[in-house]
N, C-alpha and C positions, 0 to 999 in steps of 0.2 A: 730969257731962256737959260738954262743951266751951262755953264762953262764945262767943255768936255775935258777929262781928265788927259795930261799929257804924258806920253811915254817916250823916252829916248831909246832908239835902236841904233847899237853902233854895228858897223859892217853892214847896213843897210842895202847895199847894191848886191852882196853876195848870195848865194844860193839859199842858205839857211836865213839870213837876215830879212831878205825881201819877201820870203815866206811868211815871216813874224810880221812884217810889216801889214801885209796883206791880212793876216788873220786878227791883227789888231783893229784895223780899220773895217772890218766886216763886224766886230764886236761894238764899235762905235766910239773908240778912243782917237783922240789926236795924237798925230806921231810927230816926233821930231827925228829926222833921219840924219844920221853923221856920215860923212863921206870925206875921201881924202883930200879932193882938190876941188877946185870951181868948176874944171872941166867934166867933173863926175856928176856934177848935180843935174844937168839936163839929160844925163845918159839914165840915171837913177829915177827922175821924175817920169822920163817916157816908160820905163819898165813898169812901174807901179800902176801908172794911168792906164796903160795897155791892160793890166789885168783886174784892176779894180772897178767894180759895178758902182756907178754914182760918183761924186766928186772926192777926189782923194784929199783929205784934210790932213796934209803933210806939208811941213817945213823943213828946211834944211839947214845944217850946221857943218862947219869944216873944221877937221882935227885929226891929228895923225896918232899913232900909240908910240911914237918915239919923241914926242915934245909936248909940254903943258900947255902949249899955247891952243886957246879955243875951246877946252874942257869945261870951264866954268860957265862961259857963255851957253854952251850947249846944254848943260842940264838944270841951268836956271829956270825954275817953274815947273819942273817935271816931278811927277809923284813916283813914278818907276822908271828904272833902267832896265834894259835888256841888252846886256853886252856879248855881241856875238863875236866882233872882230878879233881875228887871230892868225898869225902866217900858217899856212897850209902847203907846203911846196909838194912838186911831183917827185923831187929828188932830195935826199937828205943832203945836207951841208957837211963839209970835212969839218966845220967848225960848229959845234952843237950851240954855241952862244949866239949864234946869227938867229937862231929860234927863240932860246930860251929867253934873253933879254926883251926883245920887243913883247913876247908873250905875257911875261911878268910885270915888266914894268909898265906896259900899257894897261894891263888889268889894275893894277894899283894906282896908276893916274885916274883912270874912269872912277874906281872906288873913292879916292880921295877927295875927287870935284863933287859926285854925289853925296857924300857925307856933308861936304860943307855948304852945300846947297839944300840941305834936309830933305834929300829923297827919302821915301819911305822904305823901299825895298829895290835890291839889285837882283837881277837873275843873270847869272853868268854861264855862257855855254863852255863847258869843259869838254870831256870826251872820255869813252872807255879806255882811251890810252892811259888815263890816269888811273884807272881802276885796275886793269888787266893787260898793262903793256909791258909786262916783263914775263919771261918764261912760266909756262902752266905749273902752278903751284903741286898738283897731285892730279892724277887720273878721275874724270868724273867730278872734278871740283866746279862748284856753280859760283861765281862771283856775285858778290852784292854790293850795296853803297859803302859798306863798312870797311872794303878793300881798296888798296893803295897800289899803285905800280912800285915794285921794288927799285930805287933809283941805284943802289948799290950794285945791281947786276950790270956787269959792262956791255952785255949784249943790248941795252934798252936804247931804242934809237933816239936822235936828237929830237925829234917831234914829241914822242911819248915823254921825254923828259920834259919838254917845254910845257905840255899840258899839265903834267902832274906838279910841276915847280909853280906855275902861274895859279892854279887852283889851291894848292897849298897856301901861297901867299895871300890870297883873298881870304881864305879862312883865317890864317893869323891876324890878318888886319882887323877883321871883324870883332875877333875873340878880344882882341887887346883895346879896340877903341869903342865897341858897343854902341856905336851911333847911327848904324844902318842896319836893317835887315838883310840877310843873304841867302839866296838858293842858287844850288848849281844843278846844271842838267848835263848828263854825260851820254851822248849818243854814241852807238855804233857806226857802222858804215852808213853815212845818209843818201840813200836813193830817192827816186820818186820825179814827178814832173817838173820839167825845167820851164824857167820863164822867159827865157832869151837864149840864143844860138850859142852858148858858152858853155864849155866841158871842164868843170873843175876837177879837182883830185878824185874826188870820190867817184864821180861819174865816169872816168877814165876807164875803170875796169870793165864796165859794160860796154862802152865804145869799142873798146879793143876786142872782145867777145863777137861784137856785132859785125866789126869791119873786116874780121878775118886777119888781123895784124896779129892777134894772139893764135899761133899755129898749133900749140899745145896746150892743155888745160894742167896747170901746176897744182899739185895738191896742197891747196890753201882753202880756208874758209872763214867766214866773219859774221858776227850779229850784224843784223842789217835792219834798219829802220826808215820808213818814208818820211821825207822832208815835212809833209804836211802834220804827221803826227809830232815830230820835233816841235813845231811851231806850237801846236796846240800845248805840248807839256810845258812850254816856256810860260804861256799865259796862265794855265793852271798853277803853277810854282809862283807866279806873280800875284795872282788875285786870291788864291785859297788862303785862309789864315795859318793852315798847319803847313804850308810852303815855306814859311819862315825857318831858316835854320837847316831846310832839309837837302838832301843829295840825292838826286834822282835819275836812275839809269833808264836811258831811252833806247830800248832794243826791242826788236820784235820777234827774234829768233835767229838762231844759227843756220847757215847755209854753206856747205861747201860749193867751190865754183863750179864743179862738175853738176851740182843739182840747179845752180842758177842757169848753167848753158842748157841743161834739158828743159828747164822751166821757157826759157827764150825760143827753144825750137817748137816745142808742144804748143805754144801760144801765139806765136807770130808766123808759123809756116814757113813761106818761101821768103818772107822778109828776114828772116835769121838763117838762111841758107848758107852764110860764110861762118857760123857759129861752130868753133871746132868741136870735134867728137874724141879726138885721140888725147891720151894724157902724158904728160911729161915726168919722167921720173926724176927723183929729189936730185940726184947725182948731176942730171942734165941741167936744173933750175940753178944748181950751184955753180956749175962752170959757166953758164951763160951770165952769171951775175959777175963774174970777172971782168966783162967787158961791157955791160949794160947797167947804168946805174938806176935805171927806172926797175929792173928785175931785182936788184941788190937790196931794194926797200922792203921786198916781202920776204927776205930770207929767215926773218924772226918767226915768220907766220907759218913756214912748211910744216905740215902734218900736225898744226896745234889747234885742238878743239877747244877753244876759250868761249865757254858759254856764260851768259849773265842773266840775272833774274830782275824784271821790272816789277816785282811784286810790291815794292814799297810805294812806286808811281801809281801803281793800281789801286791799292790800299788807302793811301794817304789823300790822293787826289782824284782818283776814279777815271786814271787815265787806260785806256784800251786802244792800241796800235792796231793798224791792219797788218794783215800776215806779210812776211818778208817778200814772198815771192810776187806781190802785188806791187811792192815798191820796185822790184827789179823791172818788171814789165812796163812799167809807167815810165822809166828812164829810157829803155827801149823805143818805146812809142814816141817820145819827146826827140830823141835822136833822129827816128825818121821823119817825124813831122817837119823839124827845122833842116832837114836835109844835109845834116853833119855827117852822116856815113858816105855821101856821094863825094866827100872832099877828099883830097890827098893827104891834108895833115890829120 
């Protein structure tokens, strides 16, 4: 019997990482899942087994972004690496280095270990934060894979800095060493079906709309993509010959938060009766941000129509995502199914 190809997945217990693991298993790969500690192995194992049809061909390795220990062992025997793990906080830290250093150094640790082990290709989860994370260039501008966040702009958030610097470091390493193939995937706001009753940062937006804690709708919007399509794009970038050396945007379309709210109300009926209908003026959002750090994080996005094109992902890899409204609805249905909206927190 032919031995299965082994793919290492970092951040395997996270929202995107777990969906990548399931997509790989569905296509017949063996997976080596990297988690941060021994205690997370059983949790990750239970999560994957719950959603995997048939036997899950998964083994586990322990390694962290802030230490070299464990990475050489983790990548041994792997043909591909999908590096998803990166810090994504609900609140921006006062010191950007708290995000920048683990994101950049962790990415380089994984790259160097993969290069030493003879891994053929690594696919790194970057973000549209590295593409259009600075103020809008000009009205009606559409960003693509050639664009980079302008780090000289002082309004760029710590998270956007961390994703930009980490991806730049990865490309610099590969260009200087030429020992491994690299592809990067740059998702917008990732929504879609949850695999466990855990709300990460990107899903928090839908939760707050659904549970009524967002009383007014701020004038913000985002490029949205379904997590299942993000996982599929990672696999396409890993498998396709022209994935090597590619930077691929993963977004299905821009939606103002007002449009998301309308979609939830029209699709979910009484289950969405707490979704707000009134709007928050810009001045009020800025005032509230003085007291609430979770509001402060959205200030750079106020009234910003930042659109991106996934044409390269479609043309080069054949990637066609679900519409963004489907991703928002899938998130809301997961929140309802897991009973998360009934909780006080």
